[in-house]
N, C-alpha and C positions, 0 to 999 in steps of 0.2 A: 870534178873536183875532189880531191881526197883531202875530207877534213883531220887537222891534229889530233893526235892521240889524246892529247890533255883537253882539248875543247868536249871533243866526243862523252870523257869521262865526268867533267863538270857538268854538263847536259844530263847527263844521266841521276848525278846525284842531286840536283836541284829539284827540293820538294815543296816550293813556294808556291806554288798554284795549286797542289794538295789541299792545303789549308782553306783557301776561298771555297773549292769544290764542297770538302766537308762541314764547312760552315753552313752553306747553302742547303744541303740535304738536312742539317740537324733544325736550320732556321723553317723549313717545308713541316719538319715532324712536330716542334712545336706548335705552330700554325694550328696543324691539324687536331694536337691535341686540346689547343684552347677551343678551337670552335667547337670540339666534342664535348668539352667541360663547360661550355656556357649553355648548349643545347640539353645537357644533361642535368643542370643545376635547375633548368626550368621544367624538366620534364619531373623530376623530383619534388620540386615545389606543387606543380600541378598535381603529384599521386598523392601528396599531403592532403591538399585541399579538398581532393575528390574524397577522401576513404572518410575524412572529416563530416564531409556533406552526406555522405550514405550513412554513417553511424546515426547522425540526427536524424535522416529520413526514416530509418527504419526505427529507431524508437519513437517516433511521431507516429506512424503508421502502426505500429504496434499496440499504442495507447489508445488510438482511434478504434482499433478493432475491439476491443476491452470495454472503452467508455461510451461510444458513440456508438456500435452496431451499424456502420456502413455496411453498403455491398459492396460486392468487391470492384465492381465501375468507379463506384465513389472511392474507393481506398486509392486505386489506383490513380486517377485522377487526381485526388490529396497528396499522393505521393509523389508525383511528377511536377505540380506545383511546387511544393516543399523544396525538394532537389533542387529545381532550376534556379528558384530564389538563394537556397543557401549557395549554391557552388557559382552562379555568376558573381554573387558580391565580393568574392576574393580571388577569380580564377582570372586568368588573361582572357583578354576578348576572342584571340586565338582559337584558344579550345574548345574544340566542337565535340558536344556529347552524338555519339554516334548511336547507341542503344542504351536504353533505362529498362530493366526487368525487375518484376514486383513477383514474390513468391508469400502466400498467404497460407498460414497454420491457424486455422481458427481456434481449434481443439484445445491447442497448448498458446494461444495468444502469442503468436512469433511470425514476425516479417521478415522475410529477407528481400535484400533489392540489391542489384549489380548493375555497374553499367561500365560502357567502353567509350573512351574520351578521345580521341587525335587531337596529336598536338603539332603546328608545322612546324620543320625546325626553322633555324633562321642561317647556320653557317654551314649545318653536315651535310646540306645538298652538293657541296664541292666534295663530298666523300660518298655521294651516290644512297644520302640519307635525307630523305625530304619530310618525313613524318615520325611522330612516336604513338605508339597504340596503348594506351595506359588502360588497365583492365582492373577492377576494384568491385569487393563485395562486403557487405555486412549484414548482421542480423540482429535482431534484438527481442527480446522477449518483456511484455509488459507484465509484470507480476502482481501488480496490484489489488488489493480485496477489496469488497465493501464490507464495512465496520458493521454489526449489530452489537450494540453496548446496551447493556441491563445494567444499570447503576441504584444497587440497595445502600437506601441511605436512612441512616438511625436518626430518628427523631424522638425519640424517647425523652423524657423530663429534664434527663442529666447533660442533655446538649443545650439546653435553653443558654441564652446570653452569646458569648462570643464564640463559641465553639458551634455552633448553626450558623454564625454570619459566616464562619471561614469556611463550613461545610457548604453553604449555598455560593459563597465567592469563588471555591475551587471547582465545585460543580460547574456552576455557570461558564467558569473559562474553558473546563474542558468541552462541553457542548460549543460553543466559539470553535474550538479547535478545529474540532472533529466534523461538525456539519457546514464549515465555511469551505471546506472541499467538495461541499455539492456543486459550487459553483462553477468547477473545473470540469464536472462531468461527473464525479462519483455519486454512489448511492448509499451512503452512510447513514444509519437510523440509531436513535437512542430509545429507550426506554425507563420508567423511574420506578422503583420499589421502594418507598417508602414505608419504614415499620415501627412500631414501639410495643406495646403489650399487645398488638394483633397487626392485621394488615386493612386497610380501606379497599376494597374491593370495586368499591363504585357503583356503578353501572353492571358490571362484570359479577357481582356478589350473586345476582339468580342464577347465573347460568355456571357460578361455582359451587353453591349451594343446593340449588333447586328449593329454595325456601322463598316465596315471594313475601316476605314480612317485613319489606324496606329496611331491614339491617342490614347494612355493608359491611359490618365487622368480622372478620374471617380469619379463622384459625385453622390448624391442621386436621388432615384426616385422621382416622384410630385405626390403621391397619397400616402394612408394608407399605401401601400405596402411598402413604403419607410422604414416602421417602424418594420416590420417584417422582417423573415430569408428566404421567399419564394425565390425558384428559381428564374434565371433572365426570365426563361419563365412565369414567372407566372408578370411579369413587368421589362421591361429594366430601366438600368440605364442610368443617361443623363451624358452629359460631359460640364459643364458651367463654368471651372476655366482655366484660362490662366496659373499657377501656377501647377506645378505638382513635387512632391517629386522623385529626382534621382531612391531612393530604392523602389524595386517594391515589391508586394506580394509575401510571400512563402508560400505554403501549408504545411500541417501539413509533418512533416519528422524525421525519428529516426537518422538520420546521423548527431551526433555532428557536424562534421567537415564544413558540409553544411550548418548548420543554424548559425555557428558561424561565418564562412566568410561572410554570408550574412548581419549580425549585424553589423560587423566591416568596412562594406563596406558604411556604411550608412554616408550622410552628411546632414547639416540643411539650410532649407529655406521656406519661405513661411509662410502663417499665419495658427491658428489654428483651424480648421475643425473637433473637437472633436467627435462629433457623427457619422463621417465617419469611423475614426480609430474604435471605438467602434462596428460599423456595420459590418466591414470587418472581426472584431477578429470573429463576433457571424458566418457568414458565413463560415471561415474557419472549425468552428465546427459542422456544421448545417448538418445532413444528407440529408438534402432537396437539398445540392448542392454537391451531390455525383458526378450526371453527369458533373459536372463541372471540378472538381478536377480529377488528374491523380488517379488511380486505387490504388498506395500505400500510398494516402496522402486521400481516400476519409473517412469522418467520419462515427462512428459507430452509430446506434442507439442510441436516447435519453435514450432508455429503458434498455440498455444495462445493466446487472448486472455486468460485467465484465470490466468496462471503468467510469472515472469521468471525466467529463469536465471542466475545468477551463479556464478563461480568467483575464489577468493583463491589467491593466491600467498604464502606466505611461507614464506623463506628467508634464510640467513645468508652463502653464499658463491657463488663462481663455479659454472656448471656444467659440472663438467669429466670426465665419465664418461659413453661411449656404447659401444653394442656393435655396431650395423651402422652403421660407417661409410660404406658406401655411401649410407646416406640422408642424411650429411651430420654433425657433430660434434654435442654435444647442445645448443650453443647455435642451430645454426641447424636443427636439427631443433624444438626449440624456438619459433622463430617462425613455423615453418609451422604447429605446432599451434595456436598463437595466433591466426594468421590463421585457420585453420579455426573457431575456437571463436567469434573475432567474426563471421566470414561466416554463422554458424548462429545470430546474435544474443543470443549469451552474453555477461554484463557481466563483464569482468575487473577486477582490482585487484591490486596486487601489493604486500608490505611486507615490508622489508628488514629485518633484526635484525642491526645494525651491520656491515651487506655491504661487503665492500671496494669500491673503487671500481670494479673490473673486472667486478663484479657487478650494477652499477646500470644500464649500456645494455639488456640484457635484461628487467629489472624495468619500465623507460621503456617498452619497445616491446610488450611484452606489456598493460601496462595500458590501458584501453579509454579513450578521450579524454573 
């Protein structure tokens, strides 16, 4: 049967069914996109959690290298335990750790960790994507150093009263702040060099002077060695002061109770031989004095990458007393000693306790820039 020409034309121009087909195709594409977006969001979140866990693991492992001295096998066990706990707490249960690798650089205290995690796909399998492999890595360097701190504390007569009380309070608080960190694995130590007209070397006076006369009051050496940190065997110290502080030298110690008790026992008397205090704060930090101090107080080498040497000068007055004037007055000798300490890599800080204008220049000179 032959269709009328008008009916054939109407059939050719009827596009109502095409809309449904196009809609169906768009709907399928939207479903695919939604499926991919949902799984992509899950993968992105897992990637962030994985990176955070690796960052924390790398830092914790680097810290363990520096402070705990663990063997490689112990570090690996520590890293795995830390990572799994950190990652599991935040990631979805479906995320599976495929590999976890640890690289250790002991020389530079660096830990590098990398991991591969598999995350099953929820909806993407309809697009033949069954899982997401997520690989991330992190490295960390723990650059904290053990502190060797020498405190040069003025106990001259002018410090009597509130200034000495303030000095004790400030010093004790600093001791607490620094040595408390040893509870977390640090190996900080603090030594104390009290001074006035001279320095009371206590039981170390014999090694310093070579004179077994029971007098522990020590002044400077009478030659150029007086301005260096050389061991007493390279030049003996003299005893030219009739006034000596009752407070003795305290070599480097990691015990906060010992250091604090030593500081709290200070009393004030005598004049201000500032260069002697500076000198003995240097000796407390000098590896050339290892044979003088007890083993637990022996300073590390200047070149040690694991330690930082620091000296703090606390005083209230002008440096006005010296004995070997051939080496210069107290100010001149102090400058030379401060220069030597800086050249050795020691960081210097200076604190004035109501110091007069005449005392400020030497404090500024000695303080590290």
